[in-house]
C-alpha positions as CSV (number, residue, x, y, z in Angstrom):
1,M,-0.2,26.1,-25.6
2,N,3.1,25.9,-23.3
3,I,3.2,23.6,-20.4
4,V,5.6,23.7,-17.7
5,D,6.0,20.3,-15.7
6,M,7.8,20.7,-12.6
7,H,8.4,16.8,-11.7
8,C,9.1,13.7,-13.8
9,D,11.3,10.5,-13.0
10,A,12.6,10.1,-16.3
11,L,16.1,9.9,-15.4
12,Y,15.4,7.1,-12.7
13,K,13.7,5.1,-15.3
14,L,16.4,5.8,-17.9
15,Q,18.8,4.8,-15.2
16,A,17.0,1.2,-14.5
17,G,17.0,0.4,-18.1
18,V,20.2,1.8,-19.2
19,G,21.1,0.7,-22.8
20,K,17.3,-0.5,-23.4
21,V,15.2,2.5,-22.7
22,M,16.0,5.6,-24.9
23,F,14.7,9.1,-24.1
24,Q,13.9,9.7,-27.9
25,D,11.0,7.5,-28.2
26,S,11.0,4.6,-25.7
27,E,7.2,3.6,-25.0
28,Q,8.2,2.7,-21.5
29,L,8.5,6.6,-20.9
30,D,5.7,8.7,-19.8
31,V,8.1,11.5,-20.7
32,N,9.9,11.2,-23.8
33,F,11.3,13.8,-26.4
34,E,8.4,13.0,-28.9
35,K,5.9,12.8,-26.1
36,M,6.9,16.0,-25.1
37,I,6.6,17.7,-28.5
38,A,3.2,16.0,-28.8
39,G,2.1,17.2,-25.5
40,G,3.1,21.0,-25.9
41,I,5.9,20.9,-23.1
42,K,7.9,24.1,-23.0
43,M,9.8,23.4,-19.8
44,Q,10.5,20.1,-18.0
45,A,11.8,19.3,-14.6
46,F,13.9,16.2,-14.2
47,A,14.1,14.8,-10.7
48,I,17.1,13.2,-9.7
49,F,15.5,10.5,-7.1
50,L,17.3,7.3,-5.8
51,D,15.5,4.1,-4.7
52,P,15.5,4.4,-1.0
53,T,17.2,1.0,-0.3
54,T,20.1,2.1,-2.6
55,P,23.1,1.4,-0.2
56,V,24.1,4.9,1.7
57,E,27.7,4.6,0.1
58,Q,26.5,4.6,-3.4
59,K,23.9,7.2,-3.3
60,W,26.4,10.0,-4.4
61,K,27.6,7.8,-7.3
62,K,24.1,7.3,-8.6
63,A,22.9,10.6,-8.3
64,L,25.8,11.8,-10.4
65,E,24.9,8.9,-12.8
66,Q,21.4,10.2,-13.4
67,V,23.2,13.9,-13.8
68,N,25.2,12.3,-16.6
69,I,22.1,10.7,-18.0
70,Y,20.4,14.2,-18.3
71,R,23.5,15.3,-19.9
72,Q,24.0,12.7,-22.5
73,H,20.7,11.2,-23.0
74,V,18.0,14.3,-22.5
75,L,20.4,17.2,-23.6
76,H,22.8,16.0,-26.0
77,R,21.4,13.9,-28.3
78,N,19.2,16.6,-29.7
79,G,19.3,20.2,-30.3
80,V,15.8,21.2,-29.3
81,I,16.2,20.8,-25.1
82,K,18.1,23.5,-23.8
83,P,19.4,23.2,-20.3
84,L,18.6,25.7,-17.6
85,R,21.5,25.9,-15.0
86,Q,20.0,29.3,-13.3
87,W,16.7,30.9,-13.4
88,S,18.1,33.6,-15.7
89,D,18.4,31.2,-18.4
90,V,14.5,31.0,-18.9
91,D,14.8,34.3,-20.7
92,R,17.2,32.7,-23.2
93,V,15.4,29.7,-24.2
94,P,14.2,30.2,-28.1
95,E,10.4,30.0,-28.8
96,E,11.3,26.7,-30.7
97,K,13.2,25.2,-28.2
98,I,12.3,23.3,-24.9
99,G,13.7,24.4,-21.5
100,A,15.0,21.6,-19.3
101,F,16.0,21.4,-15.3
102,L,17.2,19.3,-12.8
103,T,15.4,18.9,-9.1
104,L,16.8,17.1,-6.5
105,E,14.2,14.6,-4.7
106,S,15.7,14.3,-1.2
107,V,19.2,15.4,-0.3
108,E,19.9,12.1,1.0
109,P,22.6,11.7,-2.0
110,I,24.7,14.6,-0.3
111,G,25.1,12.8,3.1
112,A,26.2,15.6,5.8
113,D,28.5,17.4,3.0
114,L,27.0,20.8,2.0
115,R,29.8,21.1,-0.8
116,K,28.0,18.3,-2.4
117,L,25.1,20.1,-2.3
118,D,27.1,23.3,-3.9
119,Q,28.0,21.1,-6.4
120,M,24.6,19.8,-7.3
121,L,23.3,23.5,-7.7
122,D,26.4,24.0,-10.1
123,Y,25.2,21.2,-12.1
124,G,21.8,23.2,-12.3
125,V,19.4,21.6,-10.0
126,L,16.9,24.7,-9.4
127,S,14.6,22.8,-6.9
128,V,15.6,20.7,-3.7
129,G,13.0,18.6,-1.5
130,L,14.8,17.9,1.7
131,T,13.0,14.4,2.1
132,W,11.5,11.6,0.1
133,N,8.9,10.1,2.9
134,N,11.5,8.6,5.1
135,A,13.6,10.3,7.8
136,N,17.1,11.6,6.7
137,L,19.9,13.8,7.9
138,A,18.0,17.1,6.9
139,A,14.3,16.4,7.9
140,D,11.6,14.1,8.6
141,G,9.6,12.6,5.7
142,I,5.7,12.3,5.6
143,E,5.7,8.4,6.5
144,E,8.3,9.0,9.5
145,S,6.2,7.9,12.7
146,R,8.3,10.5,14.5
147,G,6.9,13.4,12.9
148,A,10.0,15.7,13.7
149,G,10.9,19.2,11.5
150,L,14.0,20.3,10.2
151,T,17.5,19.4,11.9
152,D,20.1,22.1,11.9
153,F,21.7,20.6,8.9
154,G,18.2,21.0,7.1
155,K,18.0,24.5,8.0
156,A,21.5,25.0,6.6
157,I,20.3,23.9,3.4
158,V,17.4,26.0,3.3
159,A,19.7,28.9,3.9
160,K,21.8,27.9,1.2
161,L,19.0,27.5,-1.3
162,N,17.7,31.0,-0.3
163,D,21.2,32.4,-1.0
164,R,21.3,30.6,-4.3
165,K,17.7,31.5,-5.2
166,V,16.6,27.7,-5.4
167,F,13.4,26.5,-4.6
168,T,12.6,24.4,-1.6
169,D,10.2,21.9,-2.0
170,V,7.8,21.0,0.5
171,S,6.1,17.7,-1.4
172,H,7.1,14.6,0.9
173,L,7.8,16.6,4.1
174,S,6.6,15.7,7.4
175,E,4.2,18.2,8.7
176,K,6.5,19.8,11.2
177,A,9.1,19.8,8.7
178,F,6.8,21.6,6.4
179,W,5.9,24.3,8.8
180,D,9.8,24.8,9.7
181,V,10.2,25.2,5.9
182,M,7.6,28.0,5.6
183,E,9.3,29.9,8.4
184,L,12.6,29.6,6.9
185,A,12.2,29.6,2.8
186,D,12.3,32.5,0.8
187,Y,11.6,30.2,-2.0
188,P,9.0,27.6,-1.1
189,I,7.2,25.4,-3.4
190,A,5.1,22.1,-3.5
191,S,6.2,20.5,-6.9
192,H,3.8,17.5,-6.8
193,S,1.1,17.7,-4.2
194,N,-2.9,17.9,-4.1
195,A,-5.5,19.0,-1.9
196,K,-6.0,16.6,1.4
197,A,-9.8,18.4,1.6
198,I,-10.6,16.3,-2.0
199,C,-8.4,13.4,-1.0
200,P,-7.3,12.7,2.4
201,H,-3.8,11.3,1.7
202,P,-1.1,12.2,4.0
203,R,1.0,13.1,0.9
204,N,-1.5,16.0,0.3
205,L,-1.7,19.5,1.5
206,S,-4.2,20.8,4.2
207,D,-6.3,23.7,3.7
208,E,-3.9,25.2,6.1
209,Q,-0.9,24.4,4.4
210,I,-1.9,25.5,0.9
211,K,-3.3,28.8,2.9
212,A,0.4,29.2,4.3
213,L,2.2,28.6,0.7
214,L,-0.3,31.1,-0.7
215,E,0.4,33.6,2.0
216,K,4.1,33.3,0.8
217,D,3.0,33.6,-3.2
218,A,4.3,30.1,-3.8
219,M,3.1,27.8,-6.4
220,I,1.3,24.4,-5.9
221,H,1.6,21.9,-8.5
222,V,-0.8,19.4,-8.8
223,V,0.0,15.7,-9.4
224,F,-1.4,13.2,-11.7
225,Y,-0.9,10.0,-9.4
226,P,-4.6,8.6,-8.9
227,L,-3.7,7.7,-5.5
228,F,-3.5,11.4,-4.4
229,V,-6.2,12.3,-6.5
230,K,-9.3,10.4,-5.6
231,E,-9.9,7.9,-2.6
232,T,-10.9,4.6,-3.1
233,A,-11.6,4.6,-6.9
234,D,-10.8,1.7,-9.3
235,T,-10.4,4.3,-12.2
236,V,-9.4,8.2,-11.7
237,Y,-10.5,10.7,-14.4
238,M,-9.5,14.2,-15.2
239,D,-12.4,15.7,-13.7
240,D,-11.2,14.0,-10.5
241,L,-7.9,16.1,-10.8
242,I,-9.7,19.3,-11.9
243,A,-11.7,19.1,-8.4
244,H,-8.3,19.8,-6.7
245,I,-7.8,22.6,-9.1
246,K,-11.2,24.1,-8.2
247,H,-10.4,23.6,-4.5
248,I,-7.2,25.4,-4.4
249,C,-8.6,28.1,-6.8
250,D,-11.5,28.6,-4.0
251,L,-8.9,29.0,-1.3
252,G,-7.3,31.9,-3.6
253,G,-4.7,30.3,-5.5
254,A,-5.6,30.3,-9.1
255,K,-2.8,32.3,-9.9
256,N,-0.5,29.7,-7.9
257,I,-1.5,26.7,-9.5
258,G,1.1,24.4,-11.9
259,F,1.4,20.9,-12.8
260,G,3.9,18.5,-11.4
261,S,2.7,15.3,-13.2
262,D,5.0,12.8,-11.5
263,F,5.1,10.8,-14.9
264,D,7.6,8.2,-15.0
265,G,7.2,7.7,-11.1
266,I,4.0,6.5,-10.9
267,P,2.6,2.8,-11.5
268,Y,-0.9,3.7,-13.0
269,H,-2.4,6.8,-14.7
270,I,-5.3,9.2,-14.6
271,E,-8.1,7.7,-17.4
272,G,-7.0,9.7,-20.7
273,L,-3.7,11.1,-19.0
274,E,-1.2,8.4,-19.2
275,D,1.7,10.2,-20.4
276,C,2.8,13.8,-21.3
277,S,1.5,13.7,-25.1
278,K,-2.1,13.8,-23.4
279,Y,-1.6,17.4,-22.1
280,P,-3.7,18.8,-24.8
281,D,-6.6,16.6,-23.8
282,F,-6.7,17.6,-20.6
283,I,-6.6,21.3,-21.5
284,T,-9.7,20.5,-23.3
285,E,-10.9,19.2,-20.4
286,L,-9.8,22.2,-18.3
287,R,-11.4,24.7,-20.6
288,K,-14.7,23.3,-19.6
289,H,-14.1,24.8,-16.2
290,F,-12.0,27.8,-16.4
291,T,-11.4,30.7,-18.3
292,D,-8.7,30.6,-21.2
293,Q,-6.4,32.9,-19.2
294,E,-6.7,30.7,-15.9
295,V,-6.1,27.8,-18.1
296,K,-2.7,29.5,-19.6
297,G,-1.9,30.6,-15.9
298,F,-2.2,26.9,-14.9
299,C,-0.3,25.5,-17.9
300,Y,2.6,28.0,-18.1
301,D,2.1,31.6,-16.8
302,N,1.7,31.3,-13.3
303,F,5.1,29.3,-13.2
304,M,6.8,32.3,-14.8
305,N,5.3,35.0,-12.7
306,H,7.1,33.1,-9.6
307,I,10.6,32.3,-10.8
308,P,12.9,33.4,-8.3
309,R,14.8,36.7,-9.8
């Protein structure tokens, strides 16, 4: 079954292990080429993410390095993975190929320069999160105690994303920033977030937030990080993640659910879902709880039905 995964941090790991970690088959990667083939990945988002301790003057350079790693290591060393630089490219990915695209996890690399955002979008960034957990020039993240919303610069970014038909990602935003985005964004998305009603972690979405996303017919991609799946558990299982999917379905979101694993960005894993090659096992578990049509939706069809056109 075809899989779309809306979030992984393989580029960050490749950058950290340059010359030692290989995209083709390095076991250190949760998402590598061989595991993508084994897992049935049809479309994979590759996040540009920087360590928050990166000096300000190095952030743009480090982000460009990840773009180059994506081009040289993910795309150019095999002929199977094809880049998507705009959403219309989805229709031109042959059946035997895999689509890949970039996302930007926090706009910190662009500083206060919208021209750099344009440059990133020209490189093929198709989803942008304004923040990681901290505050920046665009908005406050979920760990910023001030809890403010979007700045004027953040609002200008959302306007540009609307013009370019690029997703505005609400994962990691403060609650006030979330509601600002919901008011302004034409293409909101939660790339890797779960239901707070099931696991009350600040990174998860309240029922009110989930309903707001569904009212705008936005996608919600469940995340596989155990910390966001189940509170106070030594071991987290696939059924614990499925509880989040069921809850979102109960709120009316069966046609708006996808996956945003956060592979290569999480320090430990759900039992049996340790990397992207394990997706077939997860599908087997999903089929115990949902119809085949619903499972196909979660895996692929829902996302394809919500691509900006």
